[in-house]
C-alpha positions in Angstrom: 54.2 -28.8 -18.8 52.2 -29.4 -21.9 50.5 -26.4 -23.7 46.7 -26.4 -23.5 44.9 -27.9 -26.5 43.3 -25.3 -28.8 39.5 -26.0 -29.2 38.2 -23.8 -32.1 34.6 -24.4 -31.0 35.2 -22.9 -27.6 35.0 -19.4 -29.1 31.2 -19.8 -29.7 30.6 -20.4 -26.0 33.1 -17.9 -24.6 31.5 -15.1 -26.7 27.9 -16.4 -26.5 27.8 -16.5 -30.3 24.3 -17.4 -31.3 24.0 -19.5 -34.4 22.1 -18.1 -37.4 21.4 -19.4 -40.9 19.6 -18.4 -44.1 16.2 -19.2 -42.5 16.8 -17.2 -39.3 19.1 -14.4 -40.4 16.6 -11.7 -41.2 14.5 -12.2 -38.0 17.4 -12.6 -35.6 20.0 -10.1 -37.1 19.0 -8.0 -40.1 15.5 -6.9 -39.0 16.0 -7.1 -35.3 15.2 -3.9 -33.4 17.4 -2.4 -30.8 20.6 -0.5 -30.4 23.1 -3.3 -29.9 25.8 -3.6 -32.4 25.5 -7.1 -33.9 28.5 -8.9 -35.4 28.0 -12.0 -37.4 31.1 -14.1 -37.7 30.9 -16.0 -40.9 33.3 -19.0 -40.9 33.8 -22.5 -42.3 35.0 -25.9 -41.2 38.7 -26.4 -41.2 39.3 -22.8 -42.4 42.8 -21.8 -41.4 42.1 -18.1 -41.2 38.9 -18.7 -39.2 40.9 -20.6 -36.7 43.5 -17.8 -36.5 40.6 -15.5 -35.5 39.2 -18.0 -33.0 42.6 -18.6 -31.4 43.2 -14.8 -31.2 39.8 -14.2 -29.8 40.3 -16.8 -27.1 43.7 -15.4 -26.2 42.5 -11.8 -26.1 38.9 -12.4 -25.0 38.8 -9.5 -22.5 39.9 -7.0 -25.2 37.4 -8.4 -27.7 34.5 -8.6 -25.1 35.3 -5.0 -24.3 34.1 -4.0 -27.8 30.6 -4.7 -26.6 29.4 -6.6 -29.6 26.4 -8.9 -29.7 27.9 -12.0 -31.4 26.3 -14.3 -33.9 27.9 -17.0 -36.0 27.2 -18.8 -39.3 29.0 -21.7 -40.9 28.8 -20.6 -44.5 30.4 -23.8 -45.7 27.3 -25.6 -44.5 24.9 -22.8 -45.5 26.2 -21.7 -48.9 23.1 -19.5 -49.7 24.0 -17.3 -46.8 27.6 -16.9 -48.0 26.3 -16.1 -51.5 23.9 -13.5 -50.1 26.9 -11.5 -48.9 29.0 -12.2 -51.9 31.7 -13.9 -49.8 34.8 -15.0 -51.6 36.4 -16.3 -48.5 36.1 -16.5 -44.8 36.3 -15.3 -42.1 34.0 -12.4 -42.7 32.3 -10.2 -40.1 29.0 -8.5 -41.0 27.6 -5.7 -38.7 24.1 -4.6 -38.1 22.3 -2.3 -35.8 18.7 -1.5 -35.5 17.7 -3.2 -38.7 20.5 -1.5 -40.8 23.5 -3.2 -42.3 26.5 -1.1 -41.3 29.4 -2.9 -43.0 31.6 -5.9 -43.4 35.2 -6.8 -42.6 36.6 -9.5 -44.9 39.3 -11.6 -43.4 40.8 -11.2 -40.0 42.8 -8.0 -40.0 44.1 -8.3 -36.5 42.7 -6.9 -33.3 43.9 -3.3 -33.7 42.3 -2.9 -37.1 39.2 -4.8 -36.1 38.8 -2.6 -33.0 39.3 0.6 -35.1 36.7 -0.6 -37.6 34.2 -1.4 -34.8 34.8 2.1 -33.4 34.1 3.7 -36.8 30.9 1.7 -37.0 29.8 2.9 -33.6 30.3 6.5 -34.6 28.6 5.9 -38.0 25.6 4.2 -36.3 24.9 7.2 -33.9 21.6 8.9 -34.9 22.2 12.3 -36.5 20.8 14.3 -33.6 23.1 12.6 -31.1 26.1 13.0 -33.5 25.7 16.8 -33.7 29.2 18.2 -33.4 30.8 14.8 -33.6 33.4 14.2 -36.2 32.2 12.1 -39.2 34.2 8.9 -39.9 36.6 9.3 -42.8 37.1 5.6 -43.6 34.3 3.4 -44.8 33.6 0.5 -42.5 33.2 -1.8 -45.5 36.9 -1.5 -46.2 38.9 -1.5 -43.0 42.6 -0.6 -43.2 44.9 -3.4 -44.3 46.8 -5.2 -41.7 
């Protein structure tokens, strides 16, 4: 029996990743109202590490979908100004927004345990102060997830 062929583009459909670019980014992601945690997957054509994420995401789609993220994607090899806007020195990168506020960035694919932990820290950090009364404050900055 032959192993199924890996299709890196399938990740966009499986996770409903909406494409964004320099022209649409602010309206669709950065300034968009609402409480959903938005994750922008910044990637590039033929990027080995981007394909590692895509393959992992497809293999573990239930666990990644359980994170409850609203997914967006941008090919920063084709839209270099967007990559420069975020000071990217490599991809993949994951940029997070909620309610018009940038919450953080994960550079590289750290693996699912570290990615999930960083998303959880962002969820806690994004809770309005009144709702977070009595909740523990995150000790790690989401901008710099633990190595892994």
